[in-house]
Each structure stands twice: as structure tokens, then as C-alpha cells.
N, CA, C and O atoms as CSV, one atom per row, in Angstrom:
chain,resi,resn,atom,element,x,y,z
A,1,MET,N,N,-42.036,15.033,37.305
A,1,MET,CA,C,-40.910,14.274,36.779
A,1,MET,C,C,-40.991,12.852,37.335
A,1,MET,O,O,-41.113,12.671,38.546
A,2,PRO,N,N,-40.925,11.839,36.464
A,2,PRO,CA,C,-41.036,10.454,36.935
A,2,PRO,C,C,-39.779,10.033,37.686
A,2,PRO,O,O,-38.688,10.557,37.464
A,3,GLU,N,N,-39.971,9.066,38.582
A,3,GLU,CA,C,-38.841,8.559,39.348
A,3,GLU,C,C,-37.957,7.694,38.451
A,3,GLU,O,O,-38.463,7.004,37.566
A,4,PRO,N,N,-36.621,7.727,38.674
A,4,PRO,CA,C,-35.742,6.868,37.868
A,4,PRO,C,C,-36.031,5.393,38.146
A,4,PRO,O,O,-36.455,5.012,39.237
A,5,VAL,N,N,-35.789,4.595,37.136
A,5,VAL,CA,C,-36.019,3.160,37.244
A,5,VAL,C,C,-34.976,2.564,38.178
A,5,VAL,O,O,-33.782,2.831,38.040
A,6,LYS,N,N,-35.431,1.759,39.123
A,6,LYS,CA,C,-34.510,1.121,40.052
A,6,LYS,C,C,-33.928,-0.132,39.407
A,6,LYS,O,O,-34.632,-0.917,38.772
A,7,ILE,N,N,-32.649,-0.287,39.587
A,7,ILE,CA,C,-31.976,-1.467,39.055
A,7,ILE,C,C,-31.968,-2.530,40.136
A,7,ILE,O,O,-31.475,-2.311,41.243
A,8,VAL,N,N,-32.518,-3.675,39.801
A,8,VAL,CA,C,-32.618,-4.779,40.743
A,8,VAL,C,C,-31.599,-5.838,40.347
A,8,VAL,O,O,-31.526,-6.242,39.187
A,9,THR,N,N,-30.823,-6.275,41.312
A,9,THR,CA,C,-29.849,-7.325,41.007
A,9,THR,C,C,-30.550,-8.647,40.762
A,9,THR,O,O,-31.645,-8.889,41.268
A,10,SER,N,N,-29.919,-9.479,39.997
A,10,SER,CA,C,-30.497,-10.767,39.650
A,10,SER,C,C,-29.558,-11.869,40.120
A,10,SER,O,O,-28.346,-11.668,40.201
A,11,ASP,N,N,-30.117,-13.022,40.427
A,11,ASP,CA,C,-29.283,-14.150,40.817
A,11,ASP,C,C,-29.001,-15.068,39.623
A,11,ASP,O,O,-28.503,-16.182,39.791
A,12,PHE,N,N,-29.326,-14.584,38.407
A,12,PHE,CA,C,-29.093,-15.386,37.211
A,12,PHE,C,C,-27.608,-15.424,36.896
A,12,PHE,O,O,-26.956,-14.381,36.836
A,13,GLU,N,N,-27.071,-16.618,36.696
A,13,GLU,CA,C,-25.682,-16.795,36.317
A,13,GLU,C,C,-25.604,-17.795,35.177
A,13,GLU,O,O,-26.322,-18.795,35.154
A,14,LEU,N,N,-24.724,-17.509,34.238
A,14,LEU,CA,C,-24.504,-18.457,33.148
A,14,LEU,C,C,-23.758,-19.662,33.682
A,14,LEU,O,O,-22.810,-19.529,34.455
A,15,LYS,N,N,-24.185,-20.811,33.274
A,15,LYS,CA,C,-23.509,-22.032,33.695
A,15,LYS,C,C,-22.272,-22.226,32.829
A,15,LYS,O,O,-22.299,-21.888,31.646
A,16,PRO,N,N,-21.198,-22.755,33.381
A,16,PRO,CA,C,-20.026,-23.032,32.551
A,16,PRO,C,C,-20.356,-24.149,31.557
A,16,PRO,O,O,-21.189,-25.010,31.840
A,17,PRO,N,N,-19.700,-24.130,30.394
A,17,PRO,CA,C,-19.971,-25.188,29.417
A,17,PRO,C,C,-19.524,-26.545,29.942
A,17,PRO,O,O,-18.650,-26.648,30.802
A,18,ALA,N,N,-20.137,-27.557,29.409
A,18,ALA,CA,C,-19.758,-28.922,29.786
A,18,ALA,C,C,-18.304,-29.158,29.403
A,18,ALA,O,O,-17.838,-28.593,28.413
A,19,PRO,N,N,-17.572,-29.976,30.158
A,19,PRO,CA,C,-16.146,-30.193,29.853
A,19,PRO,C,C,-15.890,-30.651,28.429
A,19,PRO,O,O,-14.860,-30.301,27.852
A,20,SER,N,N,-16.795,-31.424,27.845
A,20,SER,CA,C,-16.562,-31.924,26.485
A,20,SER,C,C,-16.764,-30.828,25.439
A,20,SER,O,O,-16.354,-31.000,24.291
A,21,LEU,N,N,-17.389,-29.703,25.809
A,21,LEU,CA,C,-17.648,-28.639,24.853
A,21,LEU,C,C,-16.667,-27.480,24.971
A,21,LEU,O,O,-16.810,-26.483,24.264
A,22,ARG,N,N,-15.683,-27.590,25.842
A,22,ARG,CA,C,-14.712,-26.515,26.011
A,22,ARG,C,C,-13.884,-26.358,24.741
A,22,ARG,O,O,-13.577,-27.340,24.066
A,23,ALA,N,N,-13.530,-25.134,24.425
A,23,ALA,CA,C,-12.704,-24.875,23.248
A,23,ALA,C,C,-11.277,-25.350,23.465
A,23,ALA,O,O,-10.628,-25.828,22.535
A,24,THR,N,N,-10.790,-25.219,24.685
A,24,THR,CA,C,-9.443,-25.684,24.991
A,24,THR,C,C,-9.514,-26.621,26.189
A,24,THR,O,O,-10.271,-26.359,27.124
A,25,PRO,N,N,-8.756,-27.688,26.185
A,25,PRO,CA,C,-8.817,-28.630,27.290
A,25,PRO,C,C,-8.244,-28.073,28.584
A,25,PRO,O,O,-8.575,-28.567,29.662
A,26,GLN,N,N,-7.398,-27.060,28.503
A,26,GLN,CA,C,-6.797,-26.469,29.692
A,26,GLN,C,C,-6.495,-25.010,29.405
A,26,GLN,O,O,-6.616,-24.560,28.265
A,27,ASP,N,N,-6.109,-24.279,30.416
A,27,ASP,CA,C,-5.773,-22.882,30.226
A,27,ASP,C,C,-4.363,-22.801,29.647
A,27,ASP,O,O,-3.383,-22.993,30.366
A,28,CYS,N,N,-4.261,-22.520,28.356
A,28,CYS,CA,C,-2.956,-22.521,27.693
A,28,CYS,C,C,-2.200,-21.222,27.936
A,28,CYS,O,O,-1.043,-21.107,27.529
A,29,ARG,N,N,-2.816,-20.246,28.584
A,29,ARG,CA,C,-2.137,-18.983,28.851
A,29,ARG,C,C,-1.184,-19.080,30.033
A,29,ARG,O,O,-0.343,-18.198,30.208
A,30,ARG,N,N,-1.287,-20.105,30.836
A,30,ARG,CA,C,-0.489,-20.172,32.052
A,30,ARG,C,C,1.007,-20.300,31.777
A,30,ARG,O,O,1.809,-19.978,32.653
A,31,ASN,N,N,1.408,-20.757,30.599
A,31,ASN,CA,C,2.827,-20.901,30.263
A,31,ASN,C,C,3.358,-19.727,29.460
A,31,ASN,O,O,4.478,-19.788,28.954
A,32,SER,N,N,2.579,-18.659,29.329
A,32,SER,CA,C,3.012,-17.534,28.508
A,32,SER,C,C,3.615,-16.436,29.379
A,32,SER,O,O,3.299,-16.305,30.562
A,33,ALA,N,N,4.482,-15.664,28.764
A,33,ALA,CA,C,5.104,-14.536,29.452
A,33,ALA,C,C,4.382,-13.250,29.055
A,33,ALA,O,O,3.632,-13.232,28.078
A,34,ALA,N,N,4.605,-12.193,29.802
A,34,ALA,CA,C,3.980,-10.907,29.494
A,34,ALA,C,C,4.406,-10.455,28.102
A,34,ALA,O,O,5.586,-10.525,27.758
A,35,GLY,N,N,3.461,-9.998,27.311
A,35,GLY,CA,C,3.750,-9.541,25.959
A,35,GLY,C,C,3.671,-10.621,24.905
A,35,GLY,O,O,3.762,-10.319,23.715
A,36,ASP,N,N,3.503,-11.880,25.302
A,36,ASP,CA,C,3.386,-12.969,24.334
A,36,ASP,C,C,2.012,-12.952,23.688
A,36,ASP,O,O,1.023,-12.592,24.327
A,37,ILE,N,N,1.953,-13.336,22.443
A,37,ILE,CA,C,0.683,-13.550,21.760
A,37,ILE,C,C,0.406,-15.040,21.842
A,37,ILE,O,O,1.200,-15.849,21.363
A,38,VAL,N,N,-0.717,-15.406,22.447
A,38,VAL,CA,C,-1.042,-16.803,22.679
A,38,VAL,C,C,-2.300,-17.153,21.896
A,38,VAL,O,O,-3.313,-16.460,21.992
A,39,VAL,N,N,-2.231,-18.214,21.133
A,39,VAL,CA,C,-3.382,-18.715,20.404
A,39,VAL,C,C,-3.711,-20.079,20.975
A,39,VAL,O,O,-2.893,-20.996,20.913
A,40,CYS,N,N,-4.909,-20.219,21.532
A,40,CYS,CA,C,-5.307,-21.467,22.164
A,40,CYS,C,C,-6.322,-22.180,21.279
A,40,CYS,O,O,-7.119,-21.536,20.596
A,41,GLY,N,N,-6.291,-23.465,21.291
A,41,GLY,CA,C,-7.289,-24.216,20.548
A,41,GLY,C,C,-6.842,-25.631,20.303
A,41,GLY,O,O,-5.674,-25.980,20.478
A,42,ARG,N,N,-7.798,-26.439,19.894
A,42,ARG,CA,C,-7.505,-27.826,19.552
A,42,ARG,C,C,-7.550,-27.941,18.048
A,42,ARG,O,O,-8.612,-27.767,17.450
A,43,ARG,N,N,-6.460,-28.220,17.441
A,43,ARG,CA,C,-6.411,-28.415,16.000
A,43,ARG,C,C,-5.629,-29.683,15.713
A,43,ARG,O,O,-4.512,-29.847,16.205
A,44,PRO,N,N,-6.191,-30.566,14.936
A,44,PRO,CA,C,-5.422,-31.757,14.555
A,44,PRO,C,C,-4.231,-31.352,13.682
A,44,PRO,O,O,-4.208,-30.259,13.117
A,45,ASP,N,N,-3.274,-32.220,13.584
A,45,ASP,CA,C,-2.079,-31.918,12.795
A,45,ASP,C,C,-2.399,-31.610,11.341
A,45,ASP,O,O,-1.624,-30.922,10.676
A,46,GLU,N,N,-3.510,-32.098,10.838
A,46,GLU,CA,C,-3.829,-31.836,9.436
A,46,GLU,C,C,-4.056,-30.349,9.165
A,46,GLU,O,O,-3.963,-29.924,8.014
A,47,TYR,N,N,-4.350,-29.546,10.191
A,47,TYR,CA,C,-4.566,-28.116,10.020
A,47,TYR,C,C,-3.331,-27.282,10.340
A,47,TYR,O,O,-3.349,-26.063,10.170
A,48,ARG,N,N,-2.278,-27.914,10.795
A,48,ARG,CA,C,-1.068,-27.169,11.130
A,48,ARG,C,C,-0.284,-26.843,9.860
A,48,ARG,O,O,-0.317,-27.589,8.881
A,49,LEU,N,N,0.414,-25.723,9.897
A,49,LEU,CA,C,1.203,-25.284,8.764
A,49,LEU,C,C,2.383,-26.221,8.560
A,49,LEU,O,O,3.109,-26.538,9.502
A,50,LYS,N,N,2.563,-26.651,7.340
A,50,LYS,CA,C,3.662,-27.547,6.993
A,50,LYS,C,C,4.481,-26.911,5.878
A,50,LYS,O,O,4.038,-25.968,5.222
A,51,GLU,N,N,5.665,-27.435,5.677
A,51,GLU,CA,C,6.512,-26.935,4.604
A,51,GLU,C,C,5.835,-27.183,3.257
A,51,GLU,O,O,5.328,-28.273,2.989
A,52,ILE,N,N,5.840,-26.173,2.437
A,52,ILE,CA,C,5.217,-26.280,1.113
A,52,ILE,C,C,6.234,-26.892,0.156
A,52,ILE,O,O,7.362,-26.412,0.041
A,53,LYS,N,N,5.832,-27.936,-0.514
A,53,LYS,CA,C,6.709,-28.588,-1.476
A,53,LYS,C,C,6.562,-27.898,-2.827
A,53,LYS,O,O,5.474,-27.464,-3.205
A,54,VAL,N,N,7.662,-27.808,-3.537
A,54,VAL,CA,C,7.662,-27.184,-4.856
A,54,VAL,C,C,6.900,-28.083,-5.822
A,54,VAL,O,O,7.176,-29.281,-5.895
A,55,PRO,N,N,5.924,-27.514,-6.582
A,55,PRO,CA,C,5.165,-28.335,-7.524
A,55,PRO,C,C,6.069,-28.960,-8.585
A,55,PRO,O,O,7.145,-28.442,-8.885
A,56,GLU,N,N,5.622,-30.065,-9.138
A,56,GLU,CA,C,6.388,-30.762,-10.166
A,56,GLU,C,C,6.566,-29.858,-11.380
A,56,GLU,O,O,5.617,-29.205,-11.814
A,57,GLY,N,N,7.757,-29.818,-11.917
A,57,GLY,CA,C,8.047,-28.982,-13.076
A,57,GLY,C,C,8.594,-27.614,-12.698
A,57,GLY,O,O,9.003,-26.858,-13.579
A,58,MET,N,N,8.614,-27.276,-11.417
A,58,MET,CA,C,9.151,-25.998,-10.952
A,58,MET,C,C,10.395,-26.256,-10.130
A,58,MET,O,O,10.578,-27.338,-9.572
A,59,GLU,N,N,11.244,-25.253,-10.064
A,59,GLU,CA,C,12.454,-25.373,-9.265
A,59,GLU,C,C,12.739,-24.024,-8.622
A,59,GLU,O,O,12.324,-22.982,-9.130
A,60,ILE,N,N,13.457,-24.052,-7.492
A,60,ILE,CA,C,13.830,-22.832,-6.784
A,60,ILE,C,C,15.268,-22.513,-7.143
A,60,ILE,O,O,16.149,-23.357,-6.981
A,61,ASP,N,N,15.521,-21.290,-7.636
A,61,ASP,CA,C,16.893,-20.931,-7.969
A,61,ASP,C,C,17.590,-20.377,-6.728
A,61,ASP,O,O,16.993,-20.335,-5.652
A,62,GLU,N,N,18.851,-19.950,-6.868
A,62,GLU,CA,C,19.644,-19.509,-5.724
A,62,GLU,C,C,19.058,-18.282,-5.047
A,62,GLU,O,O,19.281,-18.090,-3.852
A,63,GLY,N,N,18.318,-17.445,-5.763
A,63,GLY,CA,C,17.738,-16.234,-5.193
A,63,GLY,C,C,16.454,-16.490,-4.432
A,63,GLY,O,O,15.855,-15.550,-3.910
A,64,GLY,N,N,16.014,-17.733,-4.353
A,64,GLY,CA,C,14.795,-18.073,-3.631
A,64,GLY,C,C,13.543,-17.921,-4.470
A,64,GLY,O,O,12.433,-18.021,-3.948
A,65,LEU,N,N,13.705,-17.678,-5.784
A,65,LEU,CA,C,12.539,-17.516,-6.649
A,65,LEU,C,C,12.059,-18.868,-7.153
A,65,LEU,O,O,12.849,-19.776,-7.416
A,66,ILE,N,N,10.762,-18.974,-7.278
A,66,ILE,CA,C,10.187,-20.161,-7.887
A,66,ILE,C,C,9.882,-19.806,-9.335
A,66,ILE,O,O,9.280,-18.769,-9.611
A,67,GLY,N,N,10.287,-20.642,-10.235
A,67,GLY,CA,C,10.040,-20.383,-11.639
A,67,GLY,C,C,9.842,-21.674,-12.390
A,67,GLY,O,O,10.070,-22.764,-11.866
A,68,PHE,N,N,9.419,-21.533,-13.611
A,68,PHE,CA,C,9.272,-22.730,-14.430
A,68,PHE,C,C,9.614,-22.386,-15.872
A,68,PHE,O,O,9.530,-21.236,-16.302
A,69,ASP,N,N,10.003,-23.423,-16.599
A,69,ASP,CA,C,10.362,-23.265,-18.006
A,69,ASP,C,C,9.117,-23.435,-18.848
A,69,ASP,O,O,8.317,-24.346,-18.639
A,70,LEU,N,N,8.974,-22.528,-19.811
A,70,LEU,CA,C,7.783,-22.546,-20.658
A,70,LEU,C,C,8.212,-22.277,-22.095
A,70,LEU,O,O,8.494,-21.135,-22.458
A,71,GLY,N,N,8.260,-23.307,-22.901
A,71,GLY,CA,C,8.582,-23.153,-24.318
A,71,GLY,C,C,9.931,-22.512,-24.580
A,71,GLY,O,O,10.051,-21.686,-25.485
A,72,GLY,N,N,10.952,-22.872,-23.810
A,72,GLY,CA,C,12.285,-22.315,-24.016
A,72,GLY,C,C,12.537,-21.049,-23.215
A,72,GLY,O,O,13.678,-20.594,-23.141
A,73,ALA,N,N,11.514,-20.472,-22.618
A,73,ALA,CA,C,11.665,-19.270,-21.793
A,73,ALA,C,C,11.541,-19.654,-20.321
A,73,ALA,O,O,11.047,-20.732,-19.988
A,74,ARG,N,N,11.986,-18.778,-19.467
A,74,ARG,CA,C,11.878,-18.989,-18.016
A,74,ARG,C,C,10.888,-17.967,-17.469
A,74,ARG,O,O,11.037,-16.771,-17.718
A,75,VAL,N,N,9.877,-18.422,-16.725
A,75,VAL,CA,C,8.856,-17.553,-16.138
A,75,VAL,C,C,9.039,-17.573,-14.632
A,75,VAL,O,O,9.069,-18.642,-14.021
A,76,GLU,N,N,9.164,-16.370,-14.014
A,76,GLU,CA,C,9.365,-16.263,-12.575
A,76,GLU,C,C,8.442,-15.195,-11.998
A,76,GLU,O,O,8.552,-14.027,-12.372
A,77,PRO,N,N,7.530,-15.569,-11.092
A,77,PRO,CA,C,6.693,-14.558,-10.423
A,77,PRO,C,C,7.493,-13.903,-9.306
A,77,PRO,O,O,8.447,-14.490,-8.795
A,78,GLY,N,N,7.107,-12.685,-8.925
A,78,GLY,CA,C,7.806,-11.992,-7.849
A,78,GLY,C,C,6.961,-10.883,-7.252
A,78,GLY,O,O,5.993,-10.424,-7.859
A,79,LEU,N,N,7.339,-10.459,-6.053
A,79,LEU,CA,C,6.678,-9.360,-5.348
A,79,LEU,C,C,7.689,-8.251,-5.126
A,79,LEU,O,O,8.870,-8.518,-4.904
A,80,SER,N,N,7.230,-7.004,-5.185
A,80,SER,CA,C,8.104,-5.879,-4.866
A,80,SER,C,C,7.256,-4.738,-4.338
A,80,SER,O,O,6.036,-4.724,-4.504
A,81,GLN,N,N,7.916,-3.779,-3.697
A,81,GLN,CA,C,7.222,-2.586,-3.247
A,81,GLN,C,C,8.146,-1.393,-3.448
A,81,GLN,O,O,9.362,-1.493,-3.284
A,82,VAL,N,N,7.539,-0.258,-3.808
A,82,VAL,CA,C,8.291,0.950,-4.112
A,82,VAL,C,C,7.644,2.104,-3.369
A,82,VAL,O,O,6.420,2.230,-3.354
A,83,ALA,N,N,8.472,2.958,-2.744
A,83,ALA,CA,C,7.953,4.143,-2.064
A,83,ALA,C,C,7.647,5.217,-3.108
A,83,ALA,O,O,8.486,5.515,-3.958
A,84,MET,N,N,6.455,5.794,-3.042
A,84,MET,CA,C,6.035,6.847,-3.955
A,84,MET,C,C,6.460,8.203,-3.382
A,84,MET,O,O,6.719,8.297,-2.182
A,85,PRO,N,N,6.538,9.255,-4.205
A,85,PRO,CA,C,6.958,10.572,-3.703
A,85,PRO,C,C,6.068,11.131,-2.586
A,85,PRO,O,O,6.549,11.881,-1.735
A,86,ASP,N,N,4.787,10.778,-2.580
A,86,ASP,CA,C,3.877,11.307,-1.549
A,86,ASP,C,C,3.899,10.465,-0.270
A,86,ASP,O,O,3.106,10.722,0.636
A,87,GLY,N,N,4.782,9.472,-0.172
A,87,GLY,CA,C,4.923,8.665,1.036
A,87,GLY,C,C,4.163,7.349,1.006
A,87,GLY,O,O,4.370,6.505,1.877
A,88,ARG,N,N,3.297,7.155,0.034
A,88,ARG,CA,C,2.567,5.884,-0.056
A,88,ARG,C,C,3.498,4.790,-0.553
A,88,ARG,O,O,4.531,5.069,-1.161
A,89,ILE,N,N,3.127,3.551,-0.291
A,89,ILE,CA,C,3.897,2.398,-0.753
A,89,ILE,C,C,3.106,1.709,-1.858
A,89,ILE,O,O,1.934,1.378,-1.676
A,90,SER,N,N,3.744,1.494,-2.999
A,90,SER,CA,C,3.121,0.785,-4.107
A,90,SER,C,C,3.583,-0.665,-4.057
A,90,SER,O,O,4.761,-0.955,-4.265
A,91,LYS,N,N,2.646,-1.578,-3.780
A,91,LYS,CA,C,2.974,-3.009,-3.735
A,91,LYS,C,C,2.636,-3.614,-5.083
A,91,LYS,O,O,1.579,-3.341,-5.651
A,92,ARG,N,N,3.540,-4.437,-5.588
A,92,ARG,CA,C,3.393,-4.952,-6.949
A,92,ARG,C,C,3.591,-6.460,-7.014
A,92,ARG,O,O,4.396,-7.036,-6.284
A,93,ILE,N,N,2.848,-7.065,-7.891
A,93,ILE,CA,C,3.048,-8.466,-8.258
A,93,ILE,C,C,3.555,-8.438,-9.697
A,93,ILE,O,O,2.923,-7.860,-10.582
A,94,MET,N,N,4.690,-9.063,-9.909
A,94,MET,CA,C,5.292,-9.002,-11.237
A,94,MET,C,C,5.614,-10.404,-11.723
A,94,MET,O,O,5.861,-11.314,-10.932
A,95,VAL,N,N,5.607,-10.555,-13.027
A,95,VAL,CA,C,6.015,-11.813,-13.640
A,95,VAL,C,C,7.134,-11.479,-14.629
A,95,VAL,O,O,6.963,-10.649,-15.522
A,96,THR,N,N,8.260,-12.128,-14.455
A,96,THR,CA,C,9.410,-11.914,-15.337
A,96,THR,C,C,9.497,-13.085,-16.300
A,96,THR,O,O,9.457,-14.247,-15.894
A,97,VAL,N,N,9.616,-12.768,-17.565
A,97,VAL,CA,C,9.787,-13.788,-18.597
A,97,VAL,C,C,11.177,-13.595,-19.186
A,97,VAL,O,O,11.469,-12.548,-19.764
A,98,LYS,N,N,12.024,-14.590,-19.043
A,98,LYS,CA,C,13.396,-14.528,-19.569
A,98,LYS,C,C,13.475,-15.399,-20.814
A,98,LYS,O,O,13.216,-16.602,-20.771
A,99,VAL,N,N,13.837,-14.767,-21.916
A,99,VAL,CA,C,13.926,-15.464,-23.190
A,99,VAL,C,C,15.388,-15.437,-23.650
A,99,VAL,O,O,15.946,-14.358,-23.852
A,100,PRO,N,N,16.009,-16.595,-23.818
A,100,PRO,CA,C,17.395,-16.608,-24.291
A,100,PRO,C,C,17.460,-16.238,-25.765
A,100,PRO,O,O,16.584,-16.613,-26.545
A,101,PHE,N,N,18.497,-15.503,-26.142
A,101,PHE,CA,C,18.695,-15.183,-27.557
A,101,PHE,C,C,20.149,-15.064,-27.871
A,101,PHE,O,O,20.514,-14.798,-29.016
């Protein structure tokens, strides 16, 4: 039976990245509390989430729906979900067309 291979320690260590190549300029976790989800990084303001403006020709009604008028009718997209008898959830994308008569 051959002898087991001996594991020899190495003095090789990875060097830390240069300061200009760090992903974050400082440790952003130091201000977080236990259980917090912390996302660290450098992002210019152009990548930050901003309020979405309603496109021209559309308006938001009192129910929070975005819709637009199309040839005398009103078109409104919407999302809904329904519980199925077997416990699954059916998620739906719906478009409502309201036609005055």
C-alpha cells in the first residue's frame, strides 16, 4: 500500500488589489446592523433608480393604473394572480379595453 501524500504548506499569498482597483472605496458594512442586507459598490447617479415619468399620451387614474386612449376606447394593462385549487398561483398579465357605448 503506498504512503499517503504529504501536504506541504506554502508561503504563497495573494496580494491585495491596488487601491485604485478596489470595488468599494471603504468597508460599507461597518454601518450596518445584524440582519441588514448591504449592497456595496460605486455607481454613478446615472445608474441609480429614479422615479419613472409617465410617457406622453398616458395618464394615471385614481386606482394607480396606467392607461391610454386609443380610437375612443381606453386601454389599461394590469397584473393579477389567482390561487388554483391545487395550491399553485396563476400569475396573469391582462389588458382591459373599455369601449363606451
